[in-house]
N, C-alpha and C positions, 0 to 999 in steps of 0.2 A: 503494499499500499503506499504510496506517494506519501513523503512528509509532509504534514500541515504548515504552510507557510506561517512566519512570525512577522510581528512588527518590526523585528530587526531586520528581516528580510526584504521588506517594503522600504524600509528607510535605505537600505544599501542599493537597491535598485533605482530609486528616486533621487539617491544622493544628497540626502538630507537628514537630519537627525531624528532621532526615535520621537522626541518631544513633537517636532513639526509634524509628523505623520497623525501623533496623538491629537494634536490641535486641528488638523484637517477633518480628521474622522469626526471629532467631537464638536467642530465649530466654536472652541473656546478661547480663540485668538486671533487677531487678523493676521493673514498669510496672503502673500501676493499671489495674483491670478496665476502667473506663471509657475511658481513653486505648487500651488494647488494643482494644477493640470498634470505636473510630474508625477504627484504623489498618486492622485486617481488613476493615472495610467499603469502606474506600478500595480497598485490595487487590482487592477483589472487583468492585468498579464499574471500576476501570481494567483488570481482567484481567492484574494485573501480577505477573510471574513472575521474579526474580531469576537472572541468566545462572549463578551459582555455586551456584543451589539449584533448579535446572529438575526435578531429580529428587525433591528433598523440599524443600518450602520452609520447613522447619524443622530446624536442626541437632540440635535437642533431639527425641528420637524420641518420639513420642505412645504412650501406653500405652492407645489406646483404638481399637479394631476394630469396623467396621460390619458386620453380617450380612443380608443380604435375602434373605429366603424367600417363595416365592409363598402359602403358607398355613401358618401356624405350627402350627396343630392336626393337619394331616397327619400322620401315623406316620413317613412316609417322611422329612420333613424335620426333624421333632422330634429324632429319634434322631441323625440327623446333627450337628445344629446342637447337642444337649446334649453330645455327643463331642468337639466342636471346643471348647465352652466349659469342660468339664472340663480339657482339655489347656492351654487359654489361661489357666486360673484357676492351675495350676501354676507359671506365670511372672509371675503379678500383673498379666495383661492383662485388661482390662475387656471385654466385648462387648455391644455393643448389637444385639439380635435384633429385626427387624422385619418383619412380613408385609406384602407390597405387593399382594396379593389378585389377581395377575395383571393388573394395571392399569398400562400405562406412565406415564399420568400420575401416579398415586400413587407410581410409583417415582422418577420424576424430582423431584418434591417432598422425598422421603425423601434423594435423594442430595445434593441441596442442604442440607438441614439437617444431614447428617452433616458436609459441607464445613464448614459453620459451627462443627460441634461439635468440629472439630480433630482428627479421627480420622486415624490414619497407614495404616490398611488398609481397603479396603472388599472383601467378598466377595460377590458376585452369583449367587443359585442359579437356573438356568432363565432366564427372561425373553428379551426379543428386540427388536430395532427401537432399542437403546438406546447404538449405538456411538458417537454425538456426545457422549452425557453421559459414557460412559465414557473417551474421547479428552481430554474436559475435565478429568476428575478426574486422569488420568496427567500432563497438562500442569501442573496444579496441585500437582503432586509426591505425590499420593496413589497408593499401591501398589494395584492390582485385581486380584482374582483371581476367576475364572469356575469355576462348579460345574455339573457336569451338562450341559456346552455347550463349545463351543470359539470361537476367534476369530482373526483374522489381524492385530489389531491390535497393534502393537509394544509390547513392555514389559508386556504383561499375561499373567500365568499361568493356567492351567487345568487342571481335572481333570474327565474324563468318563468314561463307561462305553461299550464297544464295542457299541453297541446293534445294528448290523447283523449280526454274525457270529453271534450267539446266536440269531438268528431262523432260520438254517438247521438247528439242533439242534431248536428246537421243531418245525418243520415236518417234520423226519425223523421225529420222535417220532410226530406225529400220522399220518402216512403210515403207519407201522408198525402202528400201532393200528386202521387199516383206514378212516380216515375219508376218504370221496369227495370232499370240497369243503371249503375252510378258508374262512371270513368274518374280518372285523376290525371291532373296535368300537373308536373313538378319539375324543378331544379333536380340534379343528382343529389342523391340523400347522403349528403356528406357530415352535415352537423346535426346536433340534438334535436332541434325542433323540427327539421325536416325529416329525420328517421320517425320521430314520435308523432307527426301528423299522418307519415304514411301508415305507420303500424296502427293508429287509431282509425284510419281508414277500412284497412284490413279487417278488424276486430268487429268496427259497426257494421260492415257488410254482413258478416254472419249473423250477429245478433238481430239484423233486420231483416233476415231471409234471402238476402241477396247472393249470388254467386260471384267469386272473385274470377275475374278472367284478366289474364295476362295481357290479352290484347286491348284491353280498355283502359291500360295503364300507360301514360305517354310521359317519360322523363327524357329530357333533355339538357344536354350541356349548354346549348343556345340559351337557356333562361338564366344563365348566372349572369350575363351583362345584358342591359338595355332590355329588361323583362317585358316591356309591354309592346315594343316593336318586333323583338324576336318572338314573341307569343303570337303576335299577329301573323306574321309569314308562317310559323310553324302549322297553326292552324288551318290557315288556307290551304296549305300543302296536305295537309290530314284530310281535310274534307274532299279535296280532289282526288285523293288516291283511295278513298274508300266510299263504298256505298252507304247510304243512310242506315241500313239495317245492320251493317258491320259495326256501327260506332254506339255508344251507350246513349240514353236518354239525357242523361244529365252528367254534368262535369261537377268535381271538385276542384279548385285550384290551390296551390300551396301559397299562393300571394295574389293579393288583389290586382297588381300589375299584369301578371300572367293572365288573370280572368279577363281583366279589361281587354288587353288585348285579342284574347279568343273572342270575346264578344264581338268585337268590330268584325273579325273576319267571318263569323258565323253569320252574320247579319248581310255582309257583302257578298256571300256566296247563296243569298237566297232564302235562307232559314229565318224562323223566327224566335225570339226569347222572349217568355218562357215554352211557348207554342210547340216548337220542333226541338228544342235543348233547353235544360234548364241550367244554372250555372252559380256556383257559390264560390267566393274567395276568402282571404284571410288577411288580416290587419286592419280593415276599415280606415283606410286612407281616405282623406276629404272628399276627392273626387268622387268616391264610391256612391255616395247618397246624389250627386247630380247626374248621373248617368241616365240614360233613355232606353231601356228599363234600369231602375236603379239597382245596384248590385246587393244581393244577399250575402254577408261576409259574417267573420267573427272578427269581434271587435278585441283588440289588444289593446289596453289604457297605456299609452306609450308615456303620457304625462304620470301616470302613477308609477311606472318603469324608471323614469327619469328621477322622481323624489326618492324611490326607494333605493336608487344606486347612490345618491347624495347622502342618505342616512347611513347607509353602509361605509360609504367615505368618512363620514364625520366619526361613526362610532370605531371604526378601525384607528383614526388619528387619536381617540381619547383612549386607546388600549382596550376596547371591548372584545369579544371572542368574536370568532366568524360565524355567520350565518347563512343558511340554505333557505331562500324565501321561494314560495310559489305564489304567483299571481293568478286571480280568477280571469276567465275570458266570458264573452257573452255573444251569444247567436243574436244577430241583427237581421230580421226578415223583412225583404223588401220585395221588389216586383222582378227579380230574373229568374227565381224559382219558388 
């Protein structure tokens, strides 16, 4: 096993005294910016974490929070983030909002940059396959909060919606409306919320007496970016390549943006909603209620999510234990099914 680096090792690597290293770590004396950079670089290279500060490498609390979202322009994430930032501003906390574009490589680069920026808390919305990076942040004394996902990593709080149970309400509504089959439109099932929604879809089919049909499930990488536009073109192609009787009578889409794109394609191809096809979405973005017909969807309270993320951030800054929070969802019945 590799020998654990010591403060002496850091001092030697940085070319400073042990006392200077201690002052940089604890914020107990004014140190020049150039010296601080050398010490922090040595700490990073040696992967040094003081025993007495394993939870927080600085005794002086950072007033900087990093928030990573898949796409800043997405209405779902922007409202949640703006709510969080409004709450943080009341406490004079600065928030760095960064979009990682559903790219694990880009997320990793951003996380390393945030570590260098001396953040105290990092919030990661969605994403997957980044457990090693999260553990590294925790090891370096950075608090990590996950949003719209969950984790088994110790020391990490999370806030997520109950994405499975609400599908039973959606499916029951479609059954009562008389739809004989229900299909599914989704991005690839790579993150917790998408996996949970699809699992809820399958379980709810069975409970409501529907048959699961592989050819009624449409999952595409195209939906990762430009959800609405790509859903529009994908659905047009699907409708042209299949006879009406080969398709389900209703669709559940994993997001409102996918549902909205599909709705336009369906109508342009000469079909009616909800007459020929019913459709339901997820998120309840603002435009959903202004469509014609208005979109039936699952409302996820993004304002509540933003406030809960701030509450957990503030609790972590005050030394409170981690929490796993589950937020309720609500089926909003409108005209599309």
